[in-house]
C-alpha positions in Angstrom: -22.7 -37.3 -65.2 -23.6 -38.5 -68.5 -22.7 -41.8 -70.0 -20.8 -39.7 -72.7 -18.9 -37.9 -70.2 -17.9 -41.2 -68.3 -16.7 -42.3 -71.5 -14.4 -39.8 -72.2 -13.1 -39.8 -68.8 -12.2 -43.2 -69.3 -10.5 -43.1 -72.7 -8.0 -40.7 -70.8 -9.5 -37.2 -72.1 -9.2 -34.3 -70.0 -11.8 -34.2 -67.0 -14.0 -31.2 -67.3 -13.9 -28.8 -64.6 -16.7 -29.3 -62.0 -19.3 -26.7 -61.4 -19.6 -25.1 -58.0 -22.8 -26.9 -57.3 -21.4 -30.4 -58.0 -18.7 -29.2 -55.5 -21.2 -28.4 -52.9 -22.8 -31.6 -53.2 -19.7 -33.2 -52.8 -18.9 -31.4 -49.8 -21.9 -32.2 -48.2 -22.0 -36.0 -49.1 -18.4 -36.0 -47.6 -19.2 -34.2 -44.5 -22.0 -36.8 -44.0 -20.0 -39.9 -44.8 -21.8 -41.0 -47.8 -19.3 -40.2 -50.6 -18.5 -43.1 -52.6 -15.4 -43.9 -54.3 -16.0 -43.1 -58.1 -17.1 -39.4 -56.6 -13.9 -38.7 -54.7 -11.6 -39.9 -57.8 -13.7 -37.6 -60.0 -13.2 -34.9 -57.5 -9.8 -35.2 -57.0 -9.3 -35.2 -61.2 -11.3 -32.5 -61.8 -12.1 -30.1 -58.9 -10.1 -27.1 -57.8 -8.6 -26.9 -54.0 -10.1 -23.3 -53.9 -13.6 -24.2 -54.9 -13.8 -26.9 -52.4 -12.3 -24.8 -49.6 -15.0 -22.4 -50.6 -17.5 -24.9 -50.8 -16.7 -26.2 -47.4 -16.7 -22.8 -45.6 -20.3 -22.3 -46.9 -21.3 -25.3 -45.9 -19.8 -25.5 -42.6 -21.3 -21.8 -41.9 -25.1 -22.8 -43.2 -24.6 -25.9 -41.1 -23.6 -24.3 -37.7 -26.3 -21.7 -38.6 -29.1 -24.1 -38.9 -27.9 -26.0 -36.0 -28.2 -22.9 -33.9 -31.7 -21.9 -35.0 -32.9 -25.1 -34.4 -31.1 -25.2 -30.9 -32.8 -21.9 -30.2 -36.4 -22.9 -31.4 -36.0 -25.8 -29.2 -35.2 -23.9 -26.4 -38.0 -21.1 -26.7 
């Protein structure tokens, strides 16, 4: 987030809609427990629930696929 966007949000200006990639990054950070309070508040203020659900489903699918692939490679 740029300094200007930060100032706009602090001054009560409407928050900008989050991009899908920012939502995906936020989902990844939250799933590994490294999400900070500032980002969590940003997510609740400017993120959409539908976007977060889609990002979480995609992340979960890719995570399970990655774990299954690693297990198959190790067991072979």
